[in-house]
C-alpha positions in Angstrom: 37.0 -51.9 -22.1 38.7 -50.5 -24.3 39.6 -48.0 -22.1 40.2 -50.0 -19.0 38.0 -48.4 -17.0 37.2 -51.7 -15.2 35.7 -50.1 -12.0 33.3 -48.3 -14.0 32.0 -51.0 -15.8 31.6 -53.4 -13.3 29.4 -50.2 -11.4 27.3 -50.0 -14.6 26.4 -53.6 -14.7 25.7 -53.7 -11.1 23.1 -51.4 -11.5 21.5 -53.2 -14.5 21.7 -56.6 -12.3 20.1 -55.0 -9.2 17.2 -54.2 -11.3 16.7 -57.6 -12.1 17.9 -59.6 -9.2 14.4 -59.8 -7.7 13.0 -61.3 -11.4 15.8 -63.5 -12.9 16.2 -66.9 -11.9 18.9 -68.0 -9.7 20.9 -69.9 -12.3 21.0 -67.0 -14.6 22.0 -64.6 -11.6 25.0 -66.9 -10.7 26.3 -66.8 -14.2 25.2 -62.6 -14.3 27.3 -62.4 -11.3 29.9 -64.9 -12.5 31.0 -62.2 -15.4 30.9 -59.7 -12.7 32.9 -60.8 -10.6 35.8 -61.7 -12.9 36.2 -58.3 -13.7 38.6 -57.9 -10.6 40.7 -60.3 -13.0 41.1 -57.1 -15.2 42.1 -54.9 -12.3 45.9 -53.1 -13.8 46.6 -52.6 -9.5 45.2 -54.2 -6.1 43.9 -51.0 -4.9 41.7 -51.1 -8.1 41.1 -54.6 -7.3 39.8 -53.7 -3.8 37.4 -50.9 -5.1 36.0 -53.7 -7.3 35.3 -56.3 -4.7 34.3 -53.4 -2.2 31.6 -52.2 -4.8 30.5 -55.7 -5.6 29.8 -57.2 -2.2 28.5 -53.7 -1.2 25.6 -54.1 -3.6 25.1 -57.4 -2.9 24.5 -57.4 0.8 22.4 -54.1 0.3 19.0 -55.9 0.1 19.9 -59.1 2.5 16.3 -60.4 2.8 16.3 -61.3 -1.1 17.2 -64.3 -1.9 20.2 -64.4 0.8 21.5 -67.6 1.0 22.5 -67.1 -3.1 24.0 -63.7 -2.4 26.2 -65.2 0.2 27.4 -67.8 -2.4 28.0 -65.1 -4.7 29.9 -63.3 -2.5 32.0 -66.4 -1.8 32.7 -66.6 -5.5 33.7 -63.3 -5.5 36.2 -64.0 -2.5 38.0 -66.7 -4.4 38.5 -64.6 -7.3 40.6 -62.0 -5.2 44.2 -62.7 -4.1 44.6 -59.7 -1.9 44.5 -61.1 1.6 42.9 -57.7 2.9 40.2 -57.6 -0.1 39.0 -61.1 1.2 38.7 -60.2 4.7 36.4 -57.4 3.7 33.8 -59.6 1.3 33.8 -61.9 3.8 33.0 -59.6 6.8 30.4 -58.2 4.4 28.7 -62.3 4.2 28.9 -62.8 7.8 27.0 -58.9 8.0 24.8 -60.6 5.2 23.9 -63.9 7.0 23.1 -62.0 10.4 20.9 -59.4 8.4 19.4 -62.1 6.5 18.7 -64.6 8.7 20.2 -67.5 7.5 23.6 -67.8 9.6 23.4 -71.4 8.6 25.0 -70.9 5.2 28.2 -68.8 6.6 28.7 -71.7 9.9 31.0 -74.4 7.9 33.3 -71.5 7.1 33.9 -70.5 10.4 35.6 -73.9 11.1 38.1 -72.4 9.1 39.1 -69.0 10.7 42.4 -70.3 11.6 43.7 -70.5 8.9 42.2 -67.5 7.7 43.5 -65.5 10.2 46.8 -66.7 9.3 46.5 -65.5 5.6 44.4 -62.2 6.6 47.1 -60.9 8.5 44.6 -58.5 10.5 44.9 -55.4 12.6 43.6 -55.8 16.2 40.7 -53.9 15.6 39.7 -55.8 12.4 40.6 -58.9 14.8 38.2 -57.1 17.4 35.4 -57.1 15.0 35.3 -60.6 13.5 35.5 -62.4 16.7 32.9 -60.4 18.4 30.8 -60.9 15.1 31.1 -64.7 14.8 30.6 -65.2 18.7 27.3 -63.4 18.2 26.1 -65.7 15.0 27.2 -68.8 17.0 25.6 -67.9 20.0 22.5 -67.9 18.1 23.3 -71.3 16.4 22.0 -74.4 17.8 24.9 -76.7 19.9 27.5 -73.6 19.0 27.7 -72.1 22.7 31.0 -73.5 23.7 32.4 -72.3 20.4 30.6 -68.9 20.5 32.5 -68.6 23.9 35.7 -69.5 22.2 35.5 -66.3 19.9 34.0 -64.3 22.6 37.4 -64.9 25.0 39.3 -64.1 21.9 37.5 -60.7 21.7 38.3 -60.2 25.3 41.7 -61.0 24.7 42.7 -58.4 22.0 42.5 -55.8 25.0 45.4 -54.1 26.7 46.2 -52.2 29.8 47.5 -49.5 27.0 44.1 -49.7 25.3 42.1 -48.3 28.1 39.8 -46.6 25.8 38.7 -48.7 23.4 38.8 -51.8 26.5 35.7 -49.4 28.0 33.8 -50.5 25.5 34.0 -54.1 25.9 32.5 -54.1 29.6 29.3 -55.4 28.5 30.9 -58.4 26.6 32.6 -59.0 29.4 30.0 -59.6 31.4 28.7 -61.5 28.8 31.4 -63.6 28.9 31.3 -63.8 32.9 27.2 -65.0 32.8 27.8 -67.7 29.9 30.7 -69.3 31.8 28.6 -69.2 34.9 25.5 -70.4 32.9 27.6 -73.3 31.1 26.9 -76.9 32.9 30.0 -78.1 30.9 32.7 -75.6 31.5 34.9 -75.1 34.5 37.9 -74.0 33.8 38.6 -70.5 31.8 41.4 -67.5 31.5 38.9 -65.0 32.3 39.9 -63.3 35.5 43.1 -62.0 34.8 42.7 -60.2 31.7 42.6 -56.9 31.4 38.9 -56.1 30.0 37.8 -58.0 33.3 40.1 -56.9 35.5 38.5 -53.4 34.9 34.9 -54.6 36.0 36.3 -54.8 39.8 36.9 -51.0 39.9 33.4 -50.2 38.0 30.6 -50.1 40.6 28.1 -51.1 38.0 30.2 -54.6 37.1 32.1 -55.5 40.4 30.0 -57.8 42.0 29.4 -59.8 38.7 33.6 -59.9 38.7 33.3 -61.5 42.4 31.3 -63.9 41.5 33.4 -64.8 38.5 35.9 -64.9 41.1 34.2 -67.0 43.3 33.3 -69.4 40.5 37.0 -69.4 39.6 38.8 -70.1 42.6 36.1 -70.1 45.5 34.4 -72.8 47.1 30.2 -73.4 47.5 30.2 -71.6 51.2 31.5 -68.6 49.2 28.4 -68.3 46.6 26.3 -69.1 49.1 27.1 -65.7 50.8 27.3 -63.7 47.8 23.8 -65.1 46.8 22.3 -64.2 50.4 23.4 -60.9 49.6 22.9 -60.7 46.3 19.8 -62.8 44.6 17.9 -60.3 42.5 21.5 -59.7 41.0 21.6 -63.2 39.9 18.1 -63.2 38.9 18.9 -59.9 36.6 22.1 -62.2 34.9 19.4 -65.0 34.4 21.3 -67.6 36.6 19.7 -70.4 38.5 20.3 -70.4 41.9 19.9 -74.7 41.7 22.2 -74.9 38.4 24.8 -72.4 40.4 24.9 -74.6 43.6 25.2 -77.4 41.2 28.5 -76.5 39.5 29.7 -74.6 42.8 29.9 -78.2 44.2 31.8 -80.1 41.5 34.2 -76.7 41.6 34.7 -77.7 45.2 35.3 -81.4 45.3 37.9 -79.8 42.6 39.7 -77.5 44.8 39.2 -80.1 48.1 41.4 -82.6 45.8 43.9 -79.4 45.0 44.2 -77.6 48.4 43.8 -81.0 50.8 46.0 -84.2 51.0 45.5 -86.8 48.3 43.5 -88.6 50.6 39.7 -86.5 51.3 37.6 -88.3 53.7 34.0 -88.6 53.1 33.0 -86.4 56.3 35.0 -83.2 54.9 33.1 -83.9 51.2 30.0 -84.4 52.7 30.5 -81.0 55.3 31.9 -78.9 52.8 29.9 -79.5 49.5 26.8 -79.7 51.9 24.9 -82.7 51.0 24.3 -85.9 52.8 26.3 -89.1 53.0 24.3 -90.9 50.9 25.4 -88.2 47.9 29.0 -88.2 48.5 30.0 -90.4 45.7 26.9 -89.4 43.3 28.9 -86.1 43.2 32.5 -87.6 43.2 31.5 -90.0 40.0 29.8 -86.6 39.0 33.2 -85.1 39.2 34.7 -87.7 37.3 32.4 -88.0 34.6 33.3 -84.5 33.6 36.8 -85.2 34.1 37.4 -82.5 36.7 39.3 -85.1 38.8 40.5 -89.0 38.5 40.4 -90.4 41.3 39.3 -93.7 43.5 36.5 -94.2 45.7 37.3 -96.0 48.5 34.7 -97.4 50.4 35.8 -99.1 53.2 37.7 -96.1 54.2 35.2 -93.7 53.5 37.8 -91.8 51.9 38.3 -90.7 48.1 41.8 -91.0 46.3 42.8 -88.2 43.5 45.3 -88.5 41.7 44.9 -85.3 39.2 42.6 -82.0 39.0 41.9 -79.7 36.6 43.3 -76.1 36.9 40.1 -74.3 37.3 42.4 -71.0 36.3 45.0 -71.1 33.6 47.0 -67.9 34.4 51.1 -66.7 34.2 51.5 -68.7 37.7 50.2 -72.0 36.0 52.3 -71.5 33.0 54.9 -71.0 35.4 54.4 -74.2 37.1 53.9 -76.2 33.8 57.6 -74.9 32.5 58.8 -76.2 35.6 57.6 -79.8 35.2 58.8 -79.8 31.5 62.1 -78.8 32.9 62.1 -81.6 35.6 60.7 -83.6 32.8 63.2 -83.1 30.7 66.0 -83.1 33.1 64.5 -86.7 34.3 64.7 -87.8 30.9 68.2 -86.1 29.7 69.4 -88.5 32.4 68.0 -91.6 31.7 69.4 -91.4 27.9 73.0 -90.4 29.5 72.8 -93.5 31.8 71.5 -95.3 28.9 74.0 -94.1 26.9 76.9 -94.8 29.8 75.5 -98.3 29.9 76.2 -99.3 26.3 79.6 -97.7 26.2 80.5 -100.3 29.3 79.0 -102.9 27.7 81.0 -102.3 24.3 84.1 -101.9 26.4 83.4 -105.1 28.5 82.7 -106.8 25.2 85.6 -105.8 23.3 87.7 -106.9 26.8 86.8 -110.1 26.0 86.9 -110.8 22.8 90.5 -109.6 22.7 90.8 -112.1 26.1 89.8 -114.9 23.9 91.4 -114.0 21.2 
């Protein structure tokens, strides 16, 4: 302490604390580690702070099955004492690993909701982002009711790859396949941006994954008939992926209905829906209502004329073309609003001039 060798002191204290960790009460351990963790405030520079953070967090995460919940709490206490963003990120990753290895991921889930604000603070490089996103996705995959959030972070992970980074991208093929399967399996996911991502596009040229990419393309741009043709030729492959044919048909019927709403006129005859979805006459309204409930389209059912009048459909794929279309629409709306404002302004000037002239005439 007199010589200011805080890193050495932390190392000595951690060795002693490690010996009593399994025997001491959680309250005593929290007090002990509060003292040890506060040593980071004594360090003279950021490098020394990071070394101490590494030392403490590594020691805490060494035995994940011994009081894992307490160890995570202590890691977060250390995190809050640190000011250096990268040291904070390092400790957070140790907490994630500890939660996974100690099978107490429920203790880390609340912090995942704050990841966006953490990312702004940490200012991570691409490799660290990849590691973080994939780890969070894997944690959420095992958490009940978090399938959508898991898919979101898996998508974030895949978005970090570019064509220029071909070697690293090659390592993402299994995760790209996982993303395809999770999207197709999810009964409440009908649109995504996977199709044009370089990490996914590379699958089209790989014999092992080409059919999976073809299947994704069908679910994002094709119709039920395309899926049925694919299934007939690759039924065993679908079983390998754990995809149920009945569930795939149900999802493709809804997506095909969306496609009809986008490509046909705003009025779709019942007969066209019946033939395209390959259903009975009595099932047409059922599938339309199902699509409305899933917020895939806005429409009115005209029973008298046996037609569905569509006013809006979701975009199944939202890529560059869709962004350009949105940009053009916004520009048009902006122009229209500017025109309305100019007209109102001109009318006000005219009214003010008229009133002034009337006032002069009366005077």
